[in-house]
VEXDO-84024 format. One record per atom (N, C-alpha, C, O): z, y, x. Coordinates in pm, whole numbers, plus 50000, padded with zeros to 5 digits. Layout:
<recs>
REC    c3    c2    c1
REC     Z     Y     X
...
</recs>
This chain:
<recs>
REC    c3    c2    c1
REC 91516 69591 84310
REC 91382 69642 84336
REC 91306 69541 84422
REC 91360 69485 84518
REC 91183 69518 84386
REC 91100 69421 84456
REC 91085 69457 84603
REC 91095 69370 84689
REC 91062 69585 84633
REC 91042 69625 84772
REC 91164 69592 84857
REC 91150 69556 84974
REC 91282 69605 84801
REC 91404 69573 84875
REC 91412 69423 84904
REC 91454 69383 85012
REC 91370 69341 84809
REC 91370 69197 84830
REC 91268 69159 84938
REC 91298 69077 85024
REC 91151 69219 84935
REC 91047 69189 85034
REC 91091 69231 85173
REC 91070 69157 85270
REC 91151 69349 85184
REC 91194 69402 85314
REC 91332 69350 85356
REC 91376 69374 85468
REC 91399 69279 85265
REC 91533 69226 85290
REC 91631 69339 85327
REC 91704 69330 85425
REC 91630 69443 85245
REC 91720 69558 85263
REC 91782 69593 85129
REC 91735 69548 85024
REC 91887 69672 85132
REC 91950 69716 85009
REC 91883 69845 84960
REC 91819 69915 85039
REC 91897 69875 84831
REC 91843 70002 84782
REC 91905 70122 84853
REC 91839 70223 84876
REC 92035 70111 84887
REC 92102 70220 84958
REC 92035 70245 85093
REC 92014 70360 85132
REC 92002 70137 85164
REC 91937 70152 85295
REC 91798 70213 85278
REC 91759 70301 85355
REC 91724 70169 85178
REC 91589 70220 85154
REC 91591 70370 85128
REC 91507 70444 85179
REC 91686 70414 85048
REC 91689 70554 85008
REC 91757 70646 85108
REC 91722 70764 85119
REC 91856 70594 85183
REC 91933 70684 85269
REC 91951 70636 85412
REC 91991 70714 85498
REC 91922 70510 85438
REC 91947 70456 85571
REC 92091 70416 85593
REC 92131 70383 85705
REC 92170 70417 85486
REC 92312 70382 85495
REC 92338 70261 85408
REC 92295 70256 85292
REC 92409 70162 85462
REC 92443 70042 85387
REC 92554 70072 85287
REC 92618 70178 85292
REC 92576 69979 85195
REC 92680 69994 85093
REC 92817 70017 85154
REC 92898 70091 85098
REC 92844 69954 85269
REC 92975 69967 85332
REC 92989 70095 85414
REC 93092 70117 85477
REC 92885 70180 85412
REC 92891 70307 85484
REC 92833 70301 85624
REC 92819 70404 85689
REC 92798 70181 85672
REC 92739 70169 85805
REC 92593 70208 85808
REC 92525 70205 85706
REC 92544 70246 85926
REC 92406 70286 85940
REC 92321 70182 86011
REC 92206 70209 86046
REC 92376 70064 86034
REC 92300 69967 86112
REC 92209 69884 86023
REC 92247 69843 85913
REC 92090 69860 86072
REC 91998 69767 86010
REC 91975 69660 86115
REC 91904 69684 86213
REC 92033 69546 86098
REC 92038 69444 86202
REC 91900 69381 86223
REC 91864 69285 86155
REC 91825 69436 86316
REC 91695 69383 86350
REC 91709 69281 86461
REC 91798 69292 86546
REC 91624 69183 86461
REC 91627 69086 86568
REC 91498 69094 86651
REC 91438 68992 86685
REC 91458 69216 86681
REC 91343 69239 86766
REC 91365 69366 86845
REC 91450 69448 86811
REC 91287 69382 86951
REC 91293 69501 87036
REC 91160 69574 87029
REC 91055 69513 87009
REC 91165 69703 87045
REC 91044 69783 87061
REC 91042 69827 87207
REC 91133 69895 87253
REC 90937 69787 87280
REC 90929 69811 87423
REC 90802 69885 87455
REC 90694 69849 87407
REC 90812 69988 87536
REC 90694 70061 87584
REC 90616 69970 87677
REC 90670 69925 87778
REC 90491 69941 87645
REC 90413 69848 87726
REC 90388 69898 87867
REC 90353 69818 87954
REC 90405 70027 87892
REC 90386 70082 88026
REC 90513 70084 88109
REC 90511 70128 88224
REC 90623 70036 88053
REC 90749 70029 88128
REC 90753 69900 88209
REC 90668 69812 88192
REC 90851 69890 88298
REC 90868 69768 88377
REC 90885 69646 88286
REC 90823 69542 88307
REC 90970 69661 88185
REC 90995 69550 88094
REC 90869 69518 88014
REC 90839 69401 87990
REC 90797 69620 87973
REC 90673 69599 87900
REC 90571 69519 87981
REC 90503 69432 87928
REC 90561 69549 88110
REC 90469 69475 88197
REC 90513 69330 88212
REC 90430 69240 88216
REC 90644 69307 88220
REC 90695 69170 88229
REC 90663 69094 88100
REC 90621 68978 88105
REC 90683 69157 87987
REC 90655 69092 87859
REC 90506 69059 87848
REC 90470 68951 87800
REC 90419 69151 87891
REC 90275 69125 87887
REC 90239 69007 87977
REC 90161 68920 87938
REC 90295 69005 88098
REC 90268 68896 88190
REC 90316 68763 88131
REC 90246 68662 88140
REC 90434 68764 88071
REC 90489 68643 88009
REC 90396 68595 87899
REC 90373 68474 87885
REC 90343 68687 87820
REC 90251 68652 87712
REC 90122 68590 87761
REC 90057 68515 87688
REC 90084 68620 87885
REC 89960 68566 87941
REC 89980 68432 88012
REC 89884 68370 88056
REC 90105 68388 88024
REC 90134 68262 88093
REC 90115 68143 87999
REC 90126 68155 87877
REC 90086 68027 88060
REC 90083 67905 87979
REC 90226 67853 87965
REC 90319 67906 88026
REC 90243 67749 87886
REC 90377 67698 87854
REC 90454 67655 87978
REC 90574 67681 87988
REC 90388 67590 88073
REC 90460 67544 88193
REC 90504 67661 88279
REC 90611 67656 88339
REC 90423 67766 88287
REC 90462 67885 88364
REC 90580 67954 88298
REC 90673 67998 88366
REC 90577 67963 88167
REC 90689 68025 88094
REC 90818 67947 88116
REC 90924 68005 88139
REC 90808 67816 88109
REC 90925 67732 88129
REC 90980 67750 88271
REC 91101 67758 88291
REC 90891 67755 88369
REC 90934 67772 88507
REC 91002 67907 88527
REC 91105 67916 88593
REC 90944 68012 88469
REC 91003 68146 88479
REC 91141 68149 88412
REC 91234 68209 88465
REC 91152 68085 88297
REC 91282 68079 88228
REC 91385 68009 88317
REC 91501 68049 88319
REC 91342 67907 88389
REC 91432 67838 88481
REC 91478 67930 88593
REC 91596 67928 88630
REC 91388 68010 88648
REC 91424 68106 88753
REC 91526 68209 88701
REC 91624 68240 88767
REC 91500 68259 88581
REC 91591 68358 88523
REC 91729 68297 88501
REC 91830 68360 88532
REC 91733 68175 88449
REC 91862 68107 88427
REC 91934 68089 88560
REC 92055 68110 88569
REC 91860 68050 88665
REC 91923 68030 88796
REC 91981 68162 88850
REC 92090 68164 88905
REC 91906 68270 88832
REC 91957 68401 88876
REC 92083 68440 88800
REC 92179 68489 88860
REC 92083 68416 88670
REC 92201 68449 88590
REC 92320 68362 88630
REC 92433 68410 88635
REC 92295 68236 88658
REC 92403 68146 88699
REC 92461 68187 88834
REC 92579 68163 88861
REC 92377 68249 88920
REC 92425 68295 89051
REC 92502 68425 89039
REC 92565 68470 89135
REC 92499 68485 88921
REC 92567 68612 88903
REC 92486 68731 88952
REC 92541 68838 88978
REC 92355 68712 88965
REC 92269 68818 89016
REC 92251 68930 88915
REC 92214 69042 88953
REC 92275 68903 88789
REC 92253 69006 88688
REC 92379 69034 88612
REC 92380 69118 88522
</recs>
């Protein structure tokens, strides 16, 4: 079916939400975040930053992770 090719899903998933192997997972590589949540506000702020600010923030996050803070 063309729609399955466009959506990159199987006909079984389209009709029932279940893959051929019986699993119910649809492996998405994105998140849905409430923009009014803490994470949503961080994502909005990140989106408003220029490239150098984003890079600097990524460096801070990496440093925190390396320290075992998270």
